[in-house]
C-alpha positions as CSV (number, residue, x, y, z in Angstrom):
1,M,56.2,71.9,-47.2
2,T,55.1,75.5,-46.4
3,S,51.8,76.6,-47.7
4,T,48.8,78.8,-47.2
5,V,45.7,76.5,-47.0
6,C,42.3,78.3,-47.8
7,D,39.4,76.5,-46.3
8,L,36.4,76.5,-49.0
9,P,32.8,76.1,-48.2
10,G,32.5,74.2,-51.6
11,G,31.0,77.1,-53.8
12,P,32.8,77.7,-57.3
13,S,34.4,81.0,-56.4
14,L,38.1,81.1,-54.9
15,P,39.2,83.5,-52.2
16,P,41.8,86.1,-52.8
17,I,45.4,84.7,-53.2
18,S,47.4,85.1,-50.2
19,S,51.3,84.7,-49.8
20,G,52.6,81.3,-49.5
21,T,55.2,78.7,-50.9
22,L,54.7,74.9,-51.9
23,S,57.2,72.4,-52.2
24,G,57.5,68.5,-52.5
25,W,59.2,65.6,-50.5
26,G,62.8,67.0,-50.8
27,R,61.8,70.7,-50.5
28,F,63.3,71.5,-54.0
29,P,62.2,73.4,-55.7
30,T,60.1,75.7,-53.7
31,V,57.6,77.9,-55.6
32,P,55.0,80.5,-54.7
33,G,51.5,79.1,-54.4
34,V,48.4,78.5,-52.5
35,E,46.6,75.2,-51.8
36,H,42.9,75.6,-51.6
37,A,41.5,72.7,-49.5
38,S,37.7,71.7,-49.8
39,E,35.5,68.7,-48.9
40,R,33.9,69.5,-52.5
41,L,36.7,68.6,-54.7
42,D,34.4,68.7,-57.6
43,H,33.9,72.5,-56.8
44,V,37.4,73.6,-56.0
45,T,38.8,72.1,-58.9
46,R,36.7,74.6,-61.3
47,D,39.1,77.5,-61.3
48,V,42.6,75.8,-60.6
49,P,45.0,73.8,-62.8
50,L,46.3,71.0,-60.7
51,T,45.2,68.9,-57.8
52,R,47.7,68.1,-55.2
53,G,47.3,65.3,-52.4
54,L,49.7,65.0,-49.5
55,G,52.7,66.6,-51.6
56,R,54.9,63.9,-51.2
57,A,55.9,63.8,-54.8
58,Y,59.5,63.9,-55.6
59,G,60.8,67.2,-57.6
60,D,58.1,69.1,-59.1
61,A,55.5,66.9,-59.9
62,A,52.9,68.3,-57.4
63,L,53.8,71.9,-57.9
64,P,52.1,74.4,-60.0
65,A,53.4,75.5,-63.4
66,A,55.3,78.7,-63.7
67,G,52.8,81.5,-63.6
68,D,50.0,79.4,-61.9
69,L,49.6,80.1,-58.2
70,R,46.6,78.0,-57.1
71,V,46.3,74.2,-56.4
72,A,43.4,72.2,-55.0
73,G,44.2,70.4,-52.3
74,S,42.4,66.8,-52.2
75,T,42.9,65.6,-48.6
76,R,39.7,66.8,-47.2
77,A,37.8,65.2,-50.0
78,D,38.4,61.6,-48.5
79,R,35.0,60.0,-48.1
80,I,34.3,56.2,-49.0
81,L,31.4,56.2,-51.2
82,A,30.8,52.6,-51.6
83,F,32.3,49.2,-50.6
84,D,31.0,45.7,-51.9
85,V,32.3,43.1,-49.4
86,G,31.8,40.4,-51.9
87,S,34.0,41.7,-54.6
88,G,36.1,44.1,-52.7
89,V,35.6,46.9,-55.0
90,L,35.9,50.2,-53.3
91,T,34.8,53.7,-54.7
92,A,36.1,56.6,-52.7
93,E,37.0,60.4,-53.3
94,A,40.5,60.8,-54.8
95,G,41.7,62.4,-51.4
96,L,41.4,59.2,-49.2
97,T,44.9,58.3,-47.9
98,L,46.6,54.8,-48.0
99,E,47.0,55.4,-44.2
100,E,43.4,55.6,-43.7
101,L,42.6,52.8,-46.0
102,Y,45.0,50.7,-44.1
103,R,43.4,51.5,-40.7
104,I,39.8,50.8,-41.9
105,F,40.2,47.9,-44.4
106,L,43.3,45.8,-43.3
107,P,41.5,44.9,-40.1
108,R,38.8,43.6,-42.0
109,G,40.8,41.5,-44.3
110,F,41.2,43.8,-47.3
111,F,44.1,45.9,-48.7
112,T,45.2,47.5,-52.0
113,P,46.6,44.8,-54.4
114,V,49.6,47.1,-54.9
115,S,50.9,49.9,-52.5
116,P,54.0,52.1,-52.7
117,G,56.6,52.4,-50.1
118,T,54.7,55.0,-48.1
119,R,51.4,55.2,-46.7
120,F,51.4,58.8,-47.2
121,V,49.7,59.0,-50.5
122,T,46.1,59.6,-51.7
123,L,44.2,57.2,-54.1
124,G,44.4,60.2,-56.8
125,G,48.1,60.3,-56.3
126,M,48.3,56.5,-56.5
127,V,46.4,56.7,-59.9
128,A,48.5,59.8,-61.2
129,C,51.4,57.9,-60.8
130,D,50.2,54.4,-61.4
131,V,52.3,53.4,-58.3
132,H,54.1,50.0,-58.1
133,G,55.3,48.0,-54.9
134,K,57.4,45.2,-53.8
135,N,54.9,42.8,-55.6
136,H,55.5,44.5,-59.0
137,H,57.2,41.4,-60.7
138,G,53.8,39.5,-60.1
139,A,51.1,41.9,-59.5
140,G,51.9,44.9,-61.8
141,T,51.0,48.4,-61.2
142,F,48.0,49.9,-59.1
143,G,46.3,50.9,-62.3
144,R,45.8,47.2,-63.2
145,Y,43.1,47.0,-60.4
146,V,41.5,50.4,-61.0
147,S,38.1,49.8,-63.0
148,S,36.9,53.6,-63.3
149,L,37.5,57.1,-62.5
150,K,35.6,60.4,-62.2
151,I,37.7,63.2,-63.8
152,R,37.3,66.9,-64.3
153,V,38.8,67.7,-67.9
154,A,40.2,70.8,-69.3
155,D,36.8,72.1,-70.6
156,G,35.6,72.0,-67.1
157,S,33.2,69.1,-67.5
158,V,33.1,66.0,-65.2
159,V,33.8,62.7,-67.1
160,S,33.3,59.2,-65.8
161,C,35.7,56.9,-67.7
162,S,36.6,53.0,-67.5
163,R,38.1,50.5,-69.8
164,T,34.6,50.6,-71.7
165,E,33.8,54.0,-71.5
166,H,36.2,56.9,-72.7
167,D,38.9,54.3,-72.6
168,E,41.4,56.3,-74.1
169,L,41.1,58.9,-71.4
170,F,41.0,56.2,-68.7
171,R,44.2,54.6,-69.9
172,A,45.9,58.1,-70.3
173,T,45.2,59.0,-66.6
174,L,46.8,55.9,-65.3
175,G,50.3,57.1,-64.7
176,G,49.4,60.5,-66.5
177,M,50.7,62.5,-63.5
178,G,47.5,64.6,-63.6
179,L,48.0,65.8,-67.1
180,T,44.5,64.6,-68.3
181,G,42.6,66.4,-65.6
182,H,41.8,66.3,-61.9
183,V,41.1,62.9,-60.4
184,L,37.7,63.2,-58.6
185,E,36.9,59.8,-57.4
186,V,38.5,56.3,-57.9
187,T,36.9,52.7,-58.1
188,V,39.6,50.0,-57.2
189,A,39.4,46.2,-56.4
190,L,40.7,45.6,-53.2
191,A,42.5,42.2,-52.5
192,R,41.5,39.9,-49.8
193,V,44.4,39.3,-47.4
194,P,44.7,36.3,-44.8
195,S,46.2,38.5,-42.0
196,S,47.3,42.1,-41.4
197,W,50.9,40.7,-40.9
198,I,53.7,39.9,-43.5
199,V,56.1,36.9,-43.1
200,S,59.7,38.1,-44.3
201,E,63.2,36.7,-44.9
202,T,66.4,38.6,-45.3
203,E,69.5,37.3,-47.0
204,R,72.9,39.0,-47.3
205,V,74.2,38.9,-50.9
206,P,78.0,39.3,-51.8
207,D,77.7,40.9,-55.1
208,I,75.6,42.5,-57.9
209,G,75.8,39.2,-60.0
210,A,74.6,37.0,-57.1
211,F,72.0,39.8,-56.2
212,I,70.3,39.6,-59.7
213,E,70.0,35.9,-59.6
214,A,68.6,35.9,-56.0
215,L,66.0,38.5,-56.9
216,K,65.0,36.2,-59.8
217,T,64.9,33.0,-57.8
218,A,63.0,34.8,-54.9
219,G,60.5,36.3,-57.4
220,R,59.3,32.9,-58.5
221,D,58.3,31.9,-54.9
222,W,57.6,35.0,-53.0
223,P,55.0,37.7,-54.2
224,M,57.2,40.6,-52.6
225,T,60.8,41.1,-53.3
226,A,63.0,44.2,-52.5
227,G,66.8,44.6,-52.1
228,W,69.3,47.1,-50.4
229,I,72.2,47.4,-52.7
230,D,75.5,49.0,-51.8
231,C,76.7,51.1,-54.7
232,L,79.6,52.6,-52.8
233,S,81.5,49.2,-52.6
234,R,84.1,48.2,-54.9
235,R,85.1,45.0,-56.6
236,P,84.6,42.2,-55.8
237,A,81.7,43.4,-53.4
238,L,80.4,45.8,-55.9
239,G,76.6,45.5,-55.4
240,R,76.5,43.6,-52.4
241,G,73.4,44.1,-50.1
242,I,70.5,42.6,-48.5
243,L,67.5,40.6,-50.2
244,Y,64.2,41.1,-48.7
245,R,61.6,38.4,-49.4
246,G,57.9,38.6,-48.3
247,R,54.3,37.3,-48.4
248,W,51.1,37.8,-46.4
249,A,51.0,35.7,-43.2
250,E,48.4,33.2,-43.0
251,A,45.9,33.5,-40.0
252,H,47.5,30.8,-38.0
253,E,51.0,32.4,-38.6
254,A,49.9,35.9,-37.7
255,P,50.4,37.4,-34.1
256,A,47.3,38.4,-32.3
257,G,46.2,41.8,-32.6
258,F,46.8,44.7,-35.3
259,P,50.2,45.9,-36.3
260,H,51.1,49.3,-34.5
261,L,52.7,51.6,-36.9
262,G,54.2,53.9,-34.4
263,S,54.7,57.6,-34.7
264,S,55.9,59.0,-37.7
265,I,58.8,61.8,-38.3
266,P,57.5,65.1,-39.7
267,V,58.5,65.5,-43.2
268,P,60.2,67.4,-44.7
269,F,62.9,67.9,-42.2
270,T,66.5,69.2,-42.7
271,M,69.5,67.2,-41.7
272,P,72.9,68.4,-41.6
273,D,75.0,68.2,-44.7
274,R,77.6,66.0,-43.1
275,V,75.0,63.1,-42.7
276,L,75.1,62.6,-46.3
277,A,78.8,62.6,-46.7
278,P,80.4,59.4,-48.4
279,F,82.1,58.0,-45.4
280,V,78.7,58.2,-43.6
281,G,77.1,56.1,-46.5
282,K,79.8,53.6,-46.6
283,A,79.7,53.1,-42.8
284,F,75.9,52.7,-42.8
285,N,76.1,50.2,-45.8
286,T,78.9,48.2,-44.0
287,V,76.7,47.9,-40.8
288,N,73.8,46.8,-42.8
């Protein structure tokens, strides 16, 4: 992503537009646009049509529509507003990232009941996409655990909604991709976890039929399942792959200390076209 980010003091007026471009995960499409970032998300959203988190959405989901140039950046509005240790209920601004939530809450025995395959996502983005995770077959989507939202809607007003208050707005916002308004605050119930580690198993599966059956079987006993399926192989090995099964490690099973995530690769980045050639994909799948 290449963009011009304007740091606002929190007032309602926006500075003049300067040149810049915005894109998503794959850097396509790239559109003209400026991201206005502020710690006061309730103010910066007054004059712009779209809120954008970390900009990792696929395609154009986090990009302004044709003719719109301004978007509100939420990542500086990332405060934790309340947390109840007894219930695990967290209220935070929409710009709080899953990476920060991981760093703060997982060592304390709490984590989101559902998380996507990346930590580079905001709470607001998780609501907008109603994300799912490797435990989807049992836990459902993230929205199941959200109890209330604060949203700036189209007429400019700020509305608090839940399953009992403005419930139609609440339900439409979960997975609504931002079409109902700007998500400002999120209240969600975190889950208690026995440790910061995952116990996992892997199994090589010979074909697609066996893979489907293995997923069904694993789903009955394991809360987390996923698979790497080779779609380039031919019969009889069509759909072969690796099945992953996982669960939270109990305290006595977990290594000492907290998992180290390591450094991340700056994204997006451009790789040579030949890396995506069919023969490279086939070789990768065969090695795995």
